[in-house]
N, C-alpha and C positions, 0 to 999 in steps of 0.2 A: 317231527317229534314221534318217538316210538310209544307203543302202548304202555309200557311200564313207567315211562316218564310222566304219564298223566296223573299218577297217584302218589307221588312223593316217595322219599327214600324208604320209610318204614314199610309201606305197602309193597313196594318193589321187592324188598328183602323177603317179606312174608310170601309173596307169590313165587319167588324163585325157590325158596326153601320148601315149599309145599306143592310144587308143580306135579301135575298128574302125568301119567305115561301117555305117549302119543296116541295109543289105541283107545284111550278113554276120553280124550279132550272133547270129542263131538257129543258125548253124553252130558256135558255141562251146559248145553244150549237151553234146555227147558229148566225153568226155575231161575234163569239168569236175570230176568227183569226184576223180580222181587228181591233177589239177593242184592242186586246193584242199588235198589231203592234204599238200602241200609249202608251205602258206601261211606256216608259221613261217620259211621261207627267203625269203619275199617273193613267192612265185608266186601269181598271181591268175587265176581262170578267165575274167574278163571281157576279157582281152587275148590276142591270138595271140602277141605277143612276151612273153617271160618275163624278169623281173628276175633276172639271173644273177650278181649280186655275191656271194651267199653259196653258191649251188649252181648248177652248170651242167648243161644238158641233156646235154651230152656225157658228163659223169660218170655220170649215170643210165643212159644207153644202154650204156656200157662195163661198168659195175659190175653191173647187174642184168639186162641183156639180151644182153650179149656181142656187141654190134653196133658195128662200127667204121666201116662205109661204107654208102653208099646202097643197094647191092645187098642187103646183109644186112638192112637196115631194111625194104626193100620186101618181102623174103621173109617177114619176121615179120608185117608188116601184112596181107599177102595170106593168110598162114596162119591168122591169127586170124579174119579175115573169112570165109574159105571153109570151113575145117576146124574151127577153134576148139579149145578145151581145150588139150591138149598133143599132139594128133594130128599136128601139123606138125613136132614137135620130134624125133621118132624116139627110139630107145633104150627104156629100161625104162618110161618114163612116156608112151609114145605112145598117148594116149587122146583121141579126138575129142570135140567138143561133143555130138554125137548120142549117143555112148556114155555120157557123163556124164549127159546129160539123161534117158536111159532108166533109169539107176540112180536118179536123183533122183525120177523119176515113180514108179518101183517102191517106193521108200522112203516116199514121200508116201501111196501107196495101202496101205501097211501091211506091205510086205516088209522086215523088219528086216535081212535079209542083203544087201540091195541096196547098202548103204554099209558101208565099214569101220567099226570101232568108233570110230576117231579122227574120221572124217568125220561119223558120226552124232552123236557127242558135241558137236562144234563146231556143226553145223547146228542141233541142238536148242537149244543155248544162244543162238544167233542168233535163232531163231524166238521163243524166250521173250523176248528183248530187244525185238524189234520189235512183238510182239503188244500192241495197245493204244496204240501210239505214234501221236501226233497228227501227221498230215501233210495239208497242204492243207485244214485245218479239219475233217478227219474222222479218227477213230481206226482204225488198222488192225485188222481182225478176223482170226480164225483162217482164215476162208474166203478173205479177201483174200490171205493169205499162201500157203495151200495151193493156191490156183488157179494160182499161178505155178510151173511145173515146167520151166522152161528157164533155162539159164545164159547165154543169148545176150548179155545186157547186160554180163556180165563180159568177154566177148570184144570186144564193140563198144567198151567203155570203154578197154580196153587198146590196141586198134587206134588209136583216136582220140588217146590219150595219146602213143603212139609217134609218130604223125604230127606232133603238136605239138613233141615232143622233136626229131624229125628236122629240122623247120623251124628251130628255135632252135639247132641244131648246124650249120646251113648245108648239110644234106644234101638238103633239098627246097626248091624254089622256092616262093614264096607262091602262085602259081597251082596248083602241084601239091598244096600243102597244103590249100587251100580245096576242091579237087576230092575229095580223100580225106575231108575232114570232111563234105562234102555226102553222100558215099556212106554214111558211118557214121550220119549223121542219118537218112537215108532208110531204113536198116536198122532203126533204132530206131522210126521212124514206122510201119513195116510190122509190126514185131514186138510193139509194146506200145501199150496204150490211153492211158497217161499216165506221168508221171514216177514215180508211186508203184509201178507194176508194174515199170518199168525198174529202180528202186532195189532192189526185192525180188529181182529176177533177178540183179542185180549182187552183192548181199551173199550170196545163196545160192551163187553160183558161187565167190566168194572163200572162203566157209566150207569148201566141199568141196575146192577145189584147194589152199588154204593152211591145211588143218586143223591143221597143226603149229605155227601161229602162236599168239601169246598172244591170249586173248580180248579183251584191252584194245585190240588192233589192230582187231578187228572192230567193237568198240563205237565207237572213234574214227572209223572209216570210215563207219559208219552215221550218225553225227552229221553228217558231211559231206553225205551223201545228203539228210538231213532239212533241213539248213540251206539247201541249194540249192533246196528246195521252198518256202522262206519267201518271202512276197510282197515282202520287202525287195529281192530280187534283180531284181525288175521283169520286164518281158515277155520278156526273154531266156530265162527259165526257165519260162515259162508253157506247159505242154505242150498246152494247148488249141489253140495255134497250129500244132500238128503236123498236125492233121486238116483 
């Protein structure tokens, strides 16, 4: 079964009609996990343009990010890239990526007090879920998972997703959008060996920051990570091309 056959005739037509040029396909890697999380509404990660008949990018920006204009979106994207975590948000939850990563590293090294009970419980459940999971023809080992002690991918993914939402809301030009996606991909390239490590970092970050979510949310999101590593997706998702 080919990639396009996975999504039905309407999505197949949309993907074909809005295909990006070959020299831009690799820039659609970052943000793909969160775009695909909305696939039930017709959103597909292979296109920059989103099918907004069921769900609009503007709705997501307003409802979940409280972003109504270009200035607010740019502040969010820059905050995620530079500071990460919730350090850019202010208030009671102002914790940067470096602070979250320090706690994650401490917990991984055996300091049980480094994470809250809720954070530790969710992270442990996620680690149990992905241990032994087959990705890119190999099964994830405990060492594979414990060696990733950064939540950088969680911030990269959110920044790239926001970029794609902003473009589809008319807040960013196509040129600006590709420039931001190039930046997020370069960050991923510099920070991770492959999609496997990127995915582990992403799901660990989500588990800590969104520890009050249902575990089913984490499980579904990990399924998206694993699906995008499937060879069906073609060379767009082949992380060997990053190096």
